[in-house]
ZABA-849691 format. One record per atom (N, C-alpha, C, CB): residue number from 1; residue in one letter; atom name; x, z, y. Coordinates in steps of 0.05 Angstrom, whole numbers, plus 5000, padded with zeros to 4 digits. Glycine has a CB too. Example, Ala and Ser with C-alpha at 12.3 -4.5 7.8 and 13.67 -1.06 7.14 Angstrom:
REM residues 2
1 | A | N | 5264 | 5156 | 4886
1 | A | CA | 5246 | 5156 | 4910
1 | A | C | 5264 | 5156 | 4934
1 | A | CB | 5226 | 5181 | 4911
2 | S | N | 5257 | 5142 | 4955
2 | S | CA | 5273 | 5143 | 4979
2 | S | C | 5258 | 5157 | 5001
2 | S | CB | 5282 | 5114 | 4988
***
This chain:
REM residues 160
1 | M | N | 8534 | 1661 | 3829
1 | M | CA | 8560 | 1659 | 3817
1 | M | C | 8558 | 1645 | 3790
1 | M | CB | 8573 | 1687 | 3813
2 | T | N | 8574 | 1624 | 3786
2 | T | CA | 8574 | 1609 | 3761
2 | T | C | 8598 | 1619 | 3744
2 | T | CB | 8576 | 1579 | 3766
3 | T | N | 8591 | 1626 | 3719
3 | T | CA | 8612 | 1636 | 3701
3 | T | C | 8617 | 1615 | 3680
3 | T | CB | 8603 | 1662 | 3688
4 | K | N | 8642 | 1608 | 3675
4 | K | CA | 8650 | 1589 | 3654
4 | K | C | 8647 | 1604 | 3628
4 | K | CB | 8678 | 1578 | 3659
5 | K | N | 8632 | 1593 | 3609
5 | K | CA | 8628 | 1605 | 3583
5 | K | C | 8651 | 1597 | 3565
5 | K | CB | 8601 | 1596 | 3571
6 | P | N | 8664 | 1617 | 3552
6 | P | CA | 8686 | 1610 | 3533
6 | P | C | 8675 | 1596 | 3508
6 | P | CB | 8702 | 1635 | 3526
7 | E | N | 8693 | 1582 | 3494
7 | E | CA | 8685 | 1570 | 3469
7 | E | C | 8680 | 1590 | 3447
7 | E | CB | 8707 | 1550 | 3460
8 | A | N | 8692 | 1613 | 3449
8 | A | CA | 8688 | 1634 | 3428
8 | A | C | 8693 | 1661 | 3441
8 | A | CB | 8708 | 1630 | 3404
9 | Y | N | 8681 | 1681 | 3429
9 | Y | CA | 8685 | 1709 | 3438
9 | Y | C | 8700 | 1725 | 3417
9 | Y | CB | 8658 | 1722 | 3444
10 | L | N | 8707 | 1712 | 3395
10 | L | CA | 8720 | 1726 | 3373
10 | L | C | 8741 | 1709 | 3361
10 | L | CB | 8699 | 1734 | 3352
11 | V | N | 8765 | 1720 | 3358
11 | V | CA | 8786 | 1706 | 3344
11 | V | C | 8789 | 1719 | 3317
11 | V | CB | 8814 | 1707 | 3360
12 | R | N | 8782 | 1705 | 3296
12 | R | CA | 8783 | 1717 | 3269
12 | R | C | 8812 | 1716 | 3258
12 | R | CB | 8765 | 1702 | 3250
13 | A | N | 8817 | 1733 | 3238
13 | A | CA | 8844 | 1736 | 3227
13 | A | C | 8857 | 1709 | 3219
13 | A | CB | 8843 | 1754 | 3203
14 | P | N | 8843 | 1691 | 3204
14 | P | CA | 8856 | 1666 | 3196
14 | P | C | 8865 | 1650 | 3220
14 | P | CB | 8837 | 1650 | 3179
15 | A | N | 8850 | 1651 | 3243
15 | A | CA | 8857 | 1636 | 3266
15 | A | C | 8883 | 1646 | 3278
15 | A | CB | 8835 | 1637 | 3287
16 | R | N | 8890 | 1671 | 3274
16 | R | CA | 8915 | 1682 | 3284
16 | R | C | 8939 | 1669 | 3272
16 | R | CB | 8916 | 1712 | 3280
17 | D | N | 8935 | 1656 | 3249
17 | D | CA | 8957 | 1642 | 3236
17 | D | C | 8965 | 1616 | 3251
17 | D | CB | 8950 | 1636 | 3207
18 | A | N | 8950 | 1609 | 3271
18 | A | CA | 8955 | 1584 | 3286
18 | A | C | 8976 | 1589 | 3308
18 | A | CB | 8929 | 1573 | 3297
19 | A | N | 8996 | 1603 | 3302
19 | A | CA | 9017 | 1610 | 3322
19 | A | C | 9033 | 1585 | 3329
19 | A | CB | 9035 | 1632 | 3312
20 | F | N | 9043 | 1585 | 3353
20 | F | CA | 9062 | 1564 | 3361
20 | F | C | 9089 | 1576 | 3366
20 | F | CB | 9052 | 1549 | 3387
21 | E | N | 9110 | 1560 | 3361
21 | E | CA | 9137 | 1569 | 3364
21 | E | C | 9145 | 1566 | 3394
21 | E | CB | 9156 | 1553 | 3346
22 | F | N | 9157 | 1586 | 3404
22 | F | CA | 9166 | 1586 | 3432
22 | F | C | 9196 | 1593 | 3433
22 | F | CB | 9150 | 1605 | 3449
23 | R | N | 9212 | 1578 | 3447
23 | R | CA | 9240 | 1583 | 3451
23 | R | C | 9245 | 1583 | 3481
23 | R | CB | 9259 | 1562 | 3436
24 | Y | N | 9253 | 1607 | 3492
24 | Y | CA | 9257 | 1609 | 3520
24 | Y | C | 9282 | 1592 | 3528
24 | Y | CB | 9261 | 1639 | 3529
25 | P | N | 9279 | 1574 | 3547
25 | P | CA | 9301 | 1555 | 3552
25 | P | C | 9327 | 1568 | 3563
25 | P | CB | 9292 | 1535 | 3572
26 | L | N | 9325 | 1592 | 3574
26 | L | CA | 9349 | 1605 | 3585
26 | L | C | 9363 | 1623 | 3565
26 | L | CB | 9341 | 1621 | 3609
27 | N | N | 9353 | 1624 | 3540
27 | N | CA | 9365 | 1641 | 3520
27 | N | C | 9366 | 1626 | 3493
27 | N | CB | 9349 | 1667 | 3516
28 | P | N | 9390 | 1617 | 3485
28 | P | CA | 9392 | 1601 | 3460
28 | P | C | 9385 | 1617 | 3435
28 | P | CB | 9420 | 1591 | 3457
29 | A | N | 9384 | 1644 | 3436
29 | A | CA | 9376 | 1660 | 3413
29 | A | C | 9346 | 1665 | 3412
29 | A | CB | 9391 | 1687 | 3414
30 | S | N | 9331 | 1655 | 3431
30 | S | CA | 9303 | 1659 | 3432
30 | S | C | 9288 | 1643 | 3412
30 | S | CB | 9292 | 1653 | 3460
31 | Q | N | 9270 | 1656 | 3396
31 | Q | CA | 9251 | 1643 | 3378
31 | Q | C | 9229 | 1662 | 3373
31 | Q | CB | 9265 | 1633 | 3351
32 | L | N | 9206 | 1656 | 3383
32 | L | CA | 9183 | 1674 | 3381
32 | L | C | 9159 | 1658 | 3372
32 | L | CB | 9177 | 1690 | 3407
33 | F | N | 9144 | 1667 | 3353
33 | F | CA | 9119 | 1654 | 3344
33 | F | C | 9096 | 1669 | 3357
33 | F | CB | 9116 | 1653 | 3313
34 | M | N | 9081 | 1655 | 3374
34 | M | CA | 9061 | 1668 | 3390
34 | M | C | 9033 | 1657 | 3384
34 | M | CB | 9067 | 1664 | 3420
35 | T | N | 9013 | 1675 | 3383
35 | T | CA | 8985 | 1668 | 3380
35 | T | C | 8970 | 1679 | 3404
35 | T | CB | 8973 | 1679 | 3353
36 | P | N | 8962 | 1662 | 3422
36 | P | CA | 8947 | 1672 | 3445
36 | P | C | 8920 | 1682 | 3436
36 | P | CB | 8943 | 1649 | 3467
37 | L | N | 8913 | 1706 | 3443
37 | L | CA | 8887 | 1718 | 3436
37 | L | C | 8868 | 1718 | 3459
37 | L | CB | 8891 | 1747 | 3425
38 | S | N | 8876 | 1729 | 3482
38 | S | CA | 8858 | 1731 | 3505
38 | S | C | 8849 | 1703 | 3515
38 | S | CB | 8871 | 1747 | 3527
39 | R | N | 8867 | 1684 | 3516
39 | R | CA | 8860 | 1657 | 3525
39 | R | C | 8840 | 1644 | 3507
39 | R | CB | 8885 | 1640 | 3528
40 | A | N | 8842 | 1650 | 3481
40 | A | CA | 8824 | 1638 | 3461
40 | A | C | 8795 | 1647 | 3465
40 | A | CB | 8833 | 1645 | 3433
41 | V | N | 8791 | 1669 | 3479
41 | V | CA | 8763 | 1678 | 3483
41 | V | C | 8756 | 1676 | 3513
41 | V | CB | 8760 | 1707 | 3474
42 | G | N | 8771 | 1661 | 3528
42 | G | CA | 8764 | 1655 | 3556
42 | G | C | 8774 | 1675 | 3577
42 | G | CB | 8736 | 1653 | 3558
43 | M | N | 8790 | 1694 | 3569
43 | M | CA | 8800 | 1713 | 3589
43 | M | C | 8822 | 1700 | 3606
43 | M | CB | 8811 | 1739 | 3575
44 | E | N | 8821 | 1705 | 3632
44 | E | CA | 8840 | 1692 | 3650
44 | E | C | 8857 | 1711 | 3666
44 | E | CB | 8825 | 1674 | 3669
45 | R | N | 8848 | 1736 | 3670
45 | R | CA | 8862 | 1754 | 3688
45 | R | C | 8883 | 1771 | 3673
45 | R | CB | 8843 | 1772 | 3702
46 | I | N | 8879 | 1774 | 3647
46 | I | CA | 8900 | 1788 | 3631
46 | I | C | 8907 | 1770 | 3607
46 | I | CB | 8890 | 1816 | 3621
47 | G | N | 8931 | 1772 | 3598
47 | G | CA | 8940 | 1757 | 3575
47 | G | C | 8947 | 1776 | 3553
47 | G | CB | 8964 | 1739 | 3581
48 | I | N | 8937 | 1771 | 3529
48 | I | CA | 8944 | 1786 | 3505
48 | I | C | 8952 | 1766 | 3483
48 | I | CB | 8921 | 1806 | 3495
49 | T | N | 8976 | 1770 | 3473
49 | T | CA | 8986 | 1751 | 3453
49 | T | C | 8998 | 1766 | 3430
49 | T | CB | 9008 | 1733 | 3466
50 | L | N | 8993 | 1756 | 3406
50 | L | CA | 9006 | 1766 | 3382
50 | L | C | 9033 | 1752 | 3379
50 | L | CB | 8988 | 1762 | 3356
51 | G | N | 9054 | 1768 | 3377
51 | G | CA | 9081 | 1756 | 3375
51 | G | C | 9094 | 1764 | 3349
51 | G | CB | 9098 | 1765 | 3398
52 | R | N | 9108 | 1744 | 3337
52 | R | CA | 9124 | 1750 | 3313
52 | R | C | 9153 | 1741 | 3318
52 | R | CB | 9112 | 1735 | 3288
53 | L | N | 9171 | 1760 | 3317
53 | L | CA | 9199 | 1755 | 3323
53 | L | C | 9215 | 1756 | 3297
53 | L | CB | 9210 | 1776 | 3343
54 | P | N | 9225 | 1733 | 3288
54 | P | CA | 9239 | 1732 | 3262
54 | P | C | 9266 | 1747 | 3263
54 | P | CB | 9245 | 1703 | 3254
55 | P | N | 9276 | 1755 | 3240
55 | P | CA | 9302 | 1768 | 3239
55 | P | C | 9324 | 1752 | 3253
55 | P | CB | 9311 | 1773 | 3210
56 | G | N | 9341 | 1766 | 3268
56 | G | CA | 9363 | 1753 | 3282
56 | G | C | 9356 | 1739 | 3308
56 | G | CB | 9376 | 1734 | 3264
57 | K | N | 9331 | 1741 | 3316
57 | K | CA | 9322 | 1726 | 3340
57 | K | C | 9315 | 1745 | 3363
57 | K | CB | 9298 | 1708 | 3334
58 | E | N | 9312 | 1733 | 3387
58 | E | CA | 9305 | 1748 | 3411
58 | E | C | 9279 | 1736 | 3422
58 | E | CB | 9328 | 1747 | 3431
59 | S | N | 9265 | 1752 | 3438
59 | S | CA | 9240 | 1743 | 3449
59 | S | C | 9245 | 1723 | 3472
59 | S | CB | 9223 | 1767 | 3459
60 | F | N | 9249 | 1733 | 3496
60 | F | CA | 9252 | 1715 | 3519
60 | F | C | 9281 | 1717 | 3530
60 | F | CB | 9232 | 1722 | 3542
61 | I | N | 9284 | 1732 | 3551
61 | I | CA | 9310 | 1737 | 3564
61 | I | C | 9306 | 1764 | 3579
61 | I | CB | 9320 | 1714 | 3583
62 | Y | N | 9327 | 1779 | 3582
62 | Y | CA | 9325 | 1804 | 3597
62 | Y | C | 9314 | 1798 | 3625
62 | Y | CB | 9353 | 1818 | 3599
63 | H | N | 9292 | 1810 | 3632
63 | H | CA | 9278 | 1803 | 3657
63 | H | C | 9263 | 1827 | 3669
63 | H | CB | 9259 | 1780 | 3652
64 | S | N | 9255 | 1825 | 3693
64 | S | CA | 9237 | 1844 | 3706
64 | S | C | 9216 | 1829 | 3722
64 | S | CB | 9253 | 1864 | 3724
65 | H | N | 9193 | 1842 | 3727
65 | H | CA | 9171 | 1830 | 3742
65 | H | C | 9167 | 1844 | 3769
65 | H | CB | 9145 | 1832 | 3725
66 | H | N | 9160 | 1828 | 3789
66 | H | CA | 9154 | 1839 | 3815
66 | H | C | 9124 | 1847 | 3818
66 | H | CB | 9161 | 1819 | 3837
67 | H | N | 9106 | 1832 | 3805
67 | H | CA | 9077 | 1835 | 3811
67 | H | C | 9060 | 1840 | 3786
67 | H | CB | 9067 | 1812 | 3826
68 | E | N | 9068 | 1831 | 3763
68 | E | CA | 9050 | 1832 | 3740
68 | E | C | 9060 | 1854 | 3721
68 | E | CB | 9050 | 1805 | 3725
69 | E | N | 9042 | 1873 | 3715
69 | E | CA | 9048 | 1893 | 3695
69 | E | C | 9047 | 1881 | 3668
69 | E | CB | 9028 | 1918 | 3697
70 | E | N | 9063 | 1893 | 3649
70 | E | CA | 9066 | 1881 | 3623
70 | E | C | 9068 | 1904 | 3602
70 | E | CB | 9091 | 1863 | 3621
71 | F | N | 9060 | 1898 | 3577
71 | F | CA | 9062 | 1918 | 3556
71 | F | C | 9070 | 1905 | 3529
71 | F | CB | 9037 | 1934 | 3553
72 | V | N | 9080 | 1921 | 3511
72 | V | CA | 9086 | 1913 | 3483
72 | V | C | 9076 | 1936 | 3465
72 | V | CB | 9116 | 1906 | 3479
73 | Y | N | 9061 | 1929 | 3444
73 | Y | CA | 9053 | 1949 | 3424
73 | Y | C | 9062 | 1939 | 3397
73 | Y | CB | 9022 | 1953 | 3425
74 | V | N | 9080 | 1953 | 3384
74 | V | CA | 9091 | 1944 | 3358
74 | V | C | 9072 | 1949 | 3335
74 | V | CB | 9118 | 1958 | 3353
75 | L | N | 9066 | 1928 | 3320
75 | L | CA | 9048 | 1930 | 3297
75 | L | C | 9064 | 1934 | 3271
75 | L | CB | 9031 | 1905 | 3295
76 | S | N | 9085 | 1919 | 3267
76 | S | CA | 9101 | 1922 | 3242
76 | S | C | 9129 | 1913 | 3246
76 | S | CB | 9088 | 1906 | 3219
77 | G | N | 9147 | 1921 | 3228
77 | G | CA | 9175 | 1915 | 3231
77 | G | C | 9189 | 1934 | 3250
77 | G | CB | 9179 | 1885 | 3240
78 | R | N | 9215 | 1928 | 3254
78 | R | CA | 9231 | 1943 | 3273
78 | R | C | 9245 | 1924 | 3292
78 | R | CB | 9252 | 1961 | 3258
79 | G | N | 9252 | 1933 | 3315
79 | G | CA | 9266 | 1917 | 3334
79 | G | C | 9282 | 1934 | 3353
79 | G | CB | 9247 | 1899 | 3349
80 | M | N | 9296 | 1921 | 3370
80 | M | CA | 9311 | 1934 | 3391
80 | M | C | 9300 | 1925 | 3418
80 | M | CB | 9342 | 1928 | 3389
81 | A | N | 9292 | 1945 | 3434
81 | A | CA | 9283 | 1940 | 3461
81 | A | C | 9305 | 1948 | 3480
81 | A | CB | 9256 | 1955 | 3467
82 | E | N | 9312 | 1929 | 3497
82 | E | CA | 9331 | 1936 | 3519
82 | E | C | 9313 | 1942 | 3543
82 | E | CB | 9352 | 1914 | 3524
83 | I | N | 9315 | 1967 | 3553
83 | I | CA | 9299 | 1975 | 3576
83 | I | C | 9317 | 1987 | 3597
83 | I | CB | 9276 | 1995 | 3568
84 | D | N | 9318 | 1975 | 3620
84 | D | CA | 9335 | 1985 | 3642
84 | D | C | 9364 | 1989 | 3633
84 | D | CB | 9323 | 2011 | 3653
85 | G | N | 9374 | 1971 | 3617
85 | G | CA | 9401 | 1971 | 3608
85 | G | C | 9407 | 1989 | 3584
85 | G | CB | 9418 | 1980 | 3630
86 | E | N | 9386 | 2002 | 3573
86 | E | CA | 9389 | 2020 | 3550
86 | E | C | 9376 | 2008 | 3525
86 | E | CB | 9377 | 2048 | 3555
87 | E | N | 9390 | 2009 | 3502
87 | E | CA | 9380 | 1998 | 3477
87 | E | C | 9365 | 2020 | 3462
87 | E | CB | 9403 | 1986 | 3459
88 | L | N | 9340 | 2014 | 3454
88 | L | CA | 9323 | 2033 | 3439
88 | L | C | 9311 | 2020 | 3415
88 | L | CB | 9301 | 2045 | 3457
89 | E | N | 9313 | 2032 | 3392
89 | E | CA | 9299 | 2021 | 3368
89 | E | C | 9270 | 2027 | 3370
89 | E | CB | 9311 | 2033 | 3342
90 | V | N | 9253 | 2007 | 3363
90 | V | CA | 9224 | 2010 | 3364
90 | V | C | 9213 | 2002 | 3337
90 | V | CB | 9212 | 1992 | 3386
91 | G | N | 9189 | 2014 | 3331
91 | G | CA | 9176 | 2008 | 3305
91 | G | C | 9146 | 2011 | 3308
91 | G | CB | 9187 | 2026 | 3283
92 | P | N | 9132 | 2009 | 3285
92 | P | CA | 9102 | 2009 | 3286
92 | P | C | 9091 | 2033 | 3301
92 | P | CB | 9092 | 2010 | 3257
93 | G | N | 9072 | 2027 | 3319
93 | G | CA | 9059 | 2047 | 3335
93 | G | C | 9072 | 2052 | 3362
93 | G | CB | 9057 | 2072 | 3320
94 | D | N | 9096 | 2042 | 3366
94 | D | CA | 9109 | 2046 | 3392
94 | D | C | 9097 | 2028 | 3413
94 | D | CB | 9140 | 2040 | 3389
95 | F | N | 9094 | 2040 | 3437
95 | F | CA | 9082 | 2026 | 3460
95 | F | C | 9102 | 2026 | 3482
95 | F | CB | 9055 | 2040 | 3469
96 | L | N | 9106 | 2003 | 3494
96 | L | CA | 9124 | 1999 | 3517
96 | L | C | 9108 | 1989 | 3540
96 | L | CB | 9148 | 1980 | 3510
97 | G | N | 9110 | 2002 | 3563
97 | G | CA | 9094 | 1994 | 3586
97 | G | C | 9113 | 1990 | 3610
97 | G | CB | 9073 | 2014 | 3593
98 | F | N | 9107 | 1970 | 3626
98 | F | CA | 9124 | 1963 | 3648
98 | F | C | 9108 | 1959 | 3674
98 | F | CB | 9140 | 1937 | 3643
99 | P | N | 9103 | 1982 | 3689
99 | P | CA | 9090 | 1979 | 3715
99 | P | C | 9108 | 1964 | 3734
99 | P | CB | 9082 | 2007 | 3726
100 | T | N | 9096 | 1954 | 3755
100 | T | CA | 9112 | 1939 | 3775
100 | T | C | 9118 | 1955 | 3799
100 | T | CB | 9098 | 1913 | 3783
101 | P | N | 9141 | 1948 | 3813
101 | P | CA | 9161 | 1930 | 3803
101 | P | C | 9174 | 1941 | 3778
101 | P | CB | 9182 | 1924 | 3825
102 | S | N | 9178 | 1925 | 3758
102 | S | CA | 9187 | 1935 | 3732
102 | S | C | 9218 | 1936 | 3730
102 | S | CB | 9177 | 1918 | 3710
103 | V | N | 9227 | 1952 | 3711
103 | V | CA | 9255 | 1952 | 3704
103 | V | C | 9260 | 1928 | 3686
103 | V | CB | 9264 | 1979 | 3691
104 | G | N | 9285 | 1921 | 3683
104 | G | CA | 9291 | 1899 | 3664
104 | G | C | 9284 | 1907 | 3635
104 | G | CB | 9321 | 1892 | 3666
105 | H | N | 9275 | 1887 | 3620
105 | H | CA | 9268 | 1893 | 3592
105 | H | C | 9270 | 1867 | 3575
105 | H | CB | 9239 | 1904 | 3590
106 | H | N | 9273 | 1872 | 3549
106 | H | CA | 9277 | 1849 | 3530
106 | H | C | 9274 | 1860 | 3502
106 | H | CB | 9305 | 1836 | 3535
107 | M | N | 9265 | 1843 | 3483
107 | M | CA | 9263 | 1850 | 3455
107 | M | C | 9281 | 1832 | 3438
107 | M | CB | 9233 | 1848 | 3446
108 | R | N | 9293 | 1844 | 3418
108 | R | CA | 9308 | 1828 | 3398
108 | R | C | 9304 | 1841 | 3371
108 | R | CB | 9338 | 1827 | 3405
109 | N | N | 9309 | 1825 | 3350
109 | N | CA | 9304 | 1834 | 3322
109 | N | C | 9330 | 1830 | 3306
109 | N | CB | 9281 | 1819 | 3309
110 | P | N | 9346 | 1851 | 3304
110 | P | CA | 9371 | 1850 | 3288
110 | P | C | 9366 | 1858 | 3259
110 | P | CB | 9392 | 1867 | 3300
111 | F | N | 9341 | 1863 | 3251
111 | F | CA | 9334 | 1874 | 3225
111 | F | C | 9325 | 1851 | 3205
111 | F | CB | 9313 | 1895 | 3227
112 | A | N | 9321 | 1859 | 3180
112 | A | CA | 9315 | 1839 | 3159
112 | A | C | 9287 | 1829 | 3158
112 | A | CB | 9323 | 1851 | 3132
113 | E | N | 9268 | 1844 | 3169
113 | E | CA | 9240 | 1835 | 3168
113 | E | C | 9230 | 1827 | 3195
113 | E | CB | 9222 | 1857 | 3156
114 | D | N | 9208 | 1812 | 3196
114 | D | CA | 9196 | 1803 | 3221
114 | D | C | 9188 | 1827 | 3238
114 | D | CB | 9171 | 1785 | 3216
115 | L | N | 9190 | 1825 | 3264
115 | L | CA | 9180 | 1845 | 3283
115 | L | C | 9154 | 1833 | 3294
115 | L | CB | 9201 | 1851 | 3306
116 | V | N | 9131 | 1847 | 3290
116 | V | CA | 9105 | 1836 | 3299
116 | V | C | 9094 | 1855 | 3320
116 | V | CB | 9085 | 1833 | 3274
117 | Y | N | 9085 | 1844 | 3342
117 | Y | CA | 9074 | 1861 | 3363
117 | Y | C | 9054 | 1847 | 3380
117 | Y | CB | 9097 | 1871 | 3381
118 | L | N | 9037 | 1863 | 3393
118 | L | CA | 9020 | 1852 | 3414
118 | L | C | 9034 | 1855 | 3440
118 | L | CB | 8992 | 1867 | 3415
119 | M | N | 9033 | 1834 | 3457
119 | M | CA | 9044 | 1836 | 3483
119 | M | C | 9023 | 1826 | 3503
119 | M | CB | 9070 | 1819 | 3485
120 | G | N | 9024 | 1837 | 3526
120 | G | CA | 9004 | 1828 | 3545
120 | G | C | 9010 | 1838 | 3573
120 | G | CB | 8977 | 1836 | 3536
121 | G | N | 8992 | 1830 | 3591
121 | G | CA | 8995 | 1839 | 3618
121 | G | C | 8977 | 1823 | 3636
121 | G | CB | 9023 | 1838 | 3627
122 | E | N | 8981 | 1828 | 3661
122 | E | CA | 8966 | 1814 | 3682
122 | E | C | 8974 | 1785 | 3684
122 | E | CB | 8969 | 1828 | 3709
123 | H | N | 8956 | 1769 | 3694
123 | H | CA | 8962 | 1741 | 3700
123 | H | C | 8952 | 1736 | 3728
123 | H | CB | 8949 | 1721 | 3679
124 | K | N | 8970 | 1738 | 3747
124 | K | CA | 8963 | 1733 | 3775
124 | K | C | 8970 | 1705 | 3783
124 | K | CB | 8977 | 1754 | 3794
125 | E | N | 8960 | 1696 | 3805
125 | E | CA | 8965 | 1669 | 3814
125 | E | C | 8995 | 1665 | 3821
125 | E | CB | 8947 | 1662 | 3839
126 | V | N | 9007 | 1686 | 3832
126 | V | CA | 9035 | 1684 | 3840
126 | V | C | 9051 | 1707 | 3827
126 | V | CB | 9038 | 1685 | 3871
127 | E | N | 9074 | 1701 | 3815
127 | E | CA | 9091 | 1721 | 3803
127 | E | C | 9120 | 1714 | 3809
127 | E | CB | 9086 | 1723 | 3773
128 | V | N | 9136 | 1735 | 3811
128 | V | CA | 9165 | 1733 | 3815
128 | V | C | 9178 | 1749 | 3793
128 | V | CB | 9174 | 1742 | 3844
129 | A | N | 9196 | 1737 | 3779
129 | A | CA | 9211 | 1751 | 3757
129 | A | C | 9241 | 1747 | 3762
129 | A | CB | 9202 | 1741 | 3729
130 | D | N | 9256 | 1768 | 3757
130 | D | CA | 9285 | 1767 | 3760
130 | D | C | 9298 | 1767 | 3733
130 | D | CB | 9295 | 1789 | 3778
131 | F | N | 9320 | 1753 | 3730
131 | F | CA | 9337 | 1752 | 3706
131 | F | C | 9364 | 1763 | 3715
131 | F | CB | 9339 | 1723 | 3694
132 | P | N | 9367 | 1790 | 3716
132 | P | CA | 9391 | 1802 | 3728
132 | P | C | 9417 | 1795 | 3715
132 | P | CB | 9388 | 1831 | 3729
133 | K | N | 9417 | 1790 | 3689
133 | K | CA | 9442 | 1784 | 3675
133 | K | C | 9453 | 1756 | 3681
133 | K | CB | 9438 | 1787 | 3645
134 | I | N | 9436 | 1738 | 3691
134 | I | CA | 9445 | 1711 | 3697
134 | I | C | 9442 | 1705 | 3727
134 | I | CB | 9430 | 1691 | 3681
135 | G | N | 9433 | 1725 | 3743
135 | G | CA | 9431 | 1721 | 3772
135 | G | C | 9410 | 1700 | 3781
135 | G | CB | 9457 | 1713 | 3782
136 | K | N | 9388 | 1698 | 3765
136 | K | CA | 9367 | 1678 | 3772
136 | K | C | 9341 | 1692 | 3779
136 | K | CB | 9363 | 1658 | 3749
137 | R | N | 9324 | 1678 | 3793
137 | R | CA | 9297 | 1688 | 3800
137 | R | C | 9278 | 1665 | 3794
137 | R | CB | 9295 | 1697 | 3830
138 | L | N | 9256 | 1672 | 3780
138 | L | CA | 9234 | 1653 | 3774
138 | L | C | 9211 | 1659 | 3793
138 | L | CB | 9225 | 1654 | 3744
139 | V | N | 9200 | 1639 | 3806
139 | V | CA | 9177 | 1641 | 3823
139 | V | C | 9155 | 1623 | 3811
139 | V | CB | 9182 | 1634 | 3853
140 | R | N | 9133 | 1635 | 3804
140 | R | CA | 9110 | 1620 | 3793
140 | R | C | 9087 | 1621 | 3813
140 | R | CB | 9101 | 1631 | 3765
141 | D | N | 9079 | 1597 | 3821
141 | D | CA | 9056 | 1595 | 3840
141 | D | C | 9036 | 1576 | 3825
141 | D | CB | 9064 | 1583 | 3868
142 | G | N | 9015 | 1589 | 3814
142 | G | CA | 8997 | 1573 | 3797
142 | G | C | 9012 | 1564 | 3772
142 | G | CB | 8985 | 1549 | 3812
143 | D | N | 9012 | 1538 | 3768
143 | D | CA | 9027 | 1527 | 3745
143 | D | C | 9055 | 1518 | 3753
143 | D | CB | 9012 | 1504 | 3733
144 | A | N | 9062 | 1519 | 3778
144 | A | CA | 9088 | 1509 | 3788
144 | A | C | 9109 | 1531 | 3784
144 | A | CB | 9087 | 1500 | 3817
145 | L | N | 9131 | 1524 | 3771
145 | L | CA | 9153 | 1543 | 3767
145 | L | C | 9178 | 1534 | 3782
145 | L | CB | 9160 | 1545 | 3737
146 | S | N | 9191 | 1553 | 3795
146 | S | CA | 9216 | 1547 | 3809
146 | S | C | 9237 | 1568 | 3800
146 | S | CB | 9213 | 1547 | 3840
147 | L | N | 9261 | 1559 | 3793
147 | L | CA | 9282 | 1576 | 3785
147 | L | C | 9305 | 1573 | 3805
147 | L | CB | 9292 | 1570 | 3756
148 | V | N | 9313 | 1595 | 3817
148 | V | CA | 9333 | 1594 | 3838
148 | V | C | 9354 | 1616 | 3834
148 | V | CB | 9321 | 1596 | 3866
149 | D | N | 9377 | 1613 | 3846
149 | D | CA | 9397 | 1635 | 3846
149 | D | C | 9386 | 1658 | 3864
149 | D | CB | 9424 | 1625 | 3856
150 | V | N | 9388 | 1682 | 3854
150 | V | CA | 9379 | 1705 | 3870
150 | V | C | 9394 | 1706 | 3896
150 | V | CB | 9384 | 1731 | 3854
151 | D | N | 9420 | 1699 | 3897
151 | D | CA | 9435 | 1699 | 3921
151 | D | C | 9425 | 1679 | 3942
151 | D | CB | 9464 | 1693 | 3915
152 | A | N | 9409 | 1660 | 3934
152 | A | CA | 9398 | 1640 | 3952
152 | A | C | 9376 | 1652 | 3969
152 | A | CB | 9389 | 1615 | 3937
153 | F | N | 9364 | 1674 | 3960
153 | F | CA | 9342 | 1686 | 3976
153 | F | C | 9354 | 1702 | 3999
153 | F | CB | 9325 | 1705 | 3958
154 | K | N | 9346 | 1694 | 4023
154 | K | CA | 9355 | 1707 | 4047
154 | K | C | 9331 | 1717 | 4063
154 | K | CB | 9373 | 1688 | 4064
155 | P | N | 9332 | 1740 | 4076
155 | P | CA | 9309 | 1749 | 4092
155 | P | C | 9303 | 1729 | 4115
155 | P | CB | 9314 | 1777 | 4103
156 | L | N | 9277 | 1725 | 4119
156 | L | CA | 9269 | 1707 | 4141
156 | L | C | 9275 | 1720 | 4168
156 | L | CB | 9239 | 1701 | 4139
157 | F | N | 9271 | 1747 | 4169
157 | F | CA | 9277 | 1762 | 4194
157 | F | C | 9296 | 1784 | 4186
157 | F | CB | 9251 | 1773 | 4207
158 | P | N | 9322 | 1779 | 4186
158 | P | CA | 9342 | 1800 | 4178
158 | P | C | 9340 | 1825 | 4196
158 | P | CB | 9370 | 1789 | 4180
159 | R | N | 9343 | 1847 | 4183
159 | R | CA | 9343 | 1873 | 4198
159 | R | C | 9372 | 1879 | 4206
159 | R | CB | 9331 | 1896 | 4181
160 | D | N | 9375 | 1892 | 4229
160 | D | CA | 9401 | 1899 | 4238
160 | D | C | 9413 | 1922 | 4222
160 | D | CB | 9401 | 1907 | 4267
***
C-alpha cells in the first residue's frame, strides 16, 4: 500500500490567518472566512475547518445531509443556529452535531462580534444535500456538483 505523504503534519497558529472568503451562491447574505485545517495536513476522509462569521452575515444556506455527518464547535462570539426549524442562540463551548440523515441546519451572526467556530465532518465520494426552503437538492459525485429541483426526483420503480 502506497501512502501519499502530506506536505505538513502541523498547522501553526499564524498559518490559520490564511483564511479565504467564501460566499455561498444560493444565499446573498452568506460570507464566511474559512481556514481549512485537515486538508492542510493531508487528511482526506474528514474535513475540519476554522470558520469566522462576521456580524450580520450567514454561513451557507439552511440545508440537510443524506450521507455525511457534520459538526460545529463554537470557539468565540455568539450566533444563532437554526436547527430543524428552531432558532437557538449558541456561544463558546457549544457543540452542534448532525448525524445522518440530518435535520436542516444553518448558522447566522446577528451580533456585534465575529462568531468563530470549528466545523467539520465526513467527506465521502458521493453526497446528497437538500435545501428545503428553496426546494433544491445538491448531488456531489467526486468533484462534480448538480443542483436540481427536489420535485424533479421521481422513483425509478414507484411503489403502489
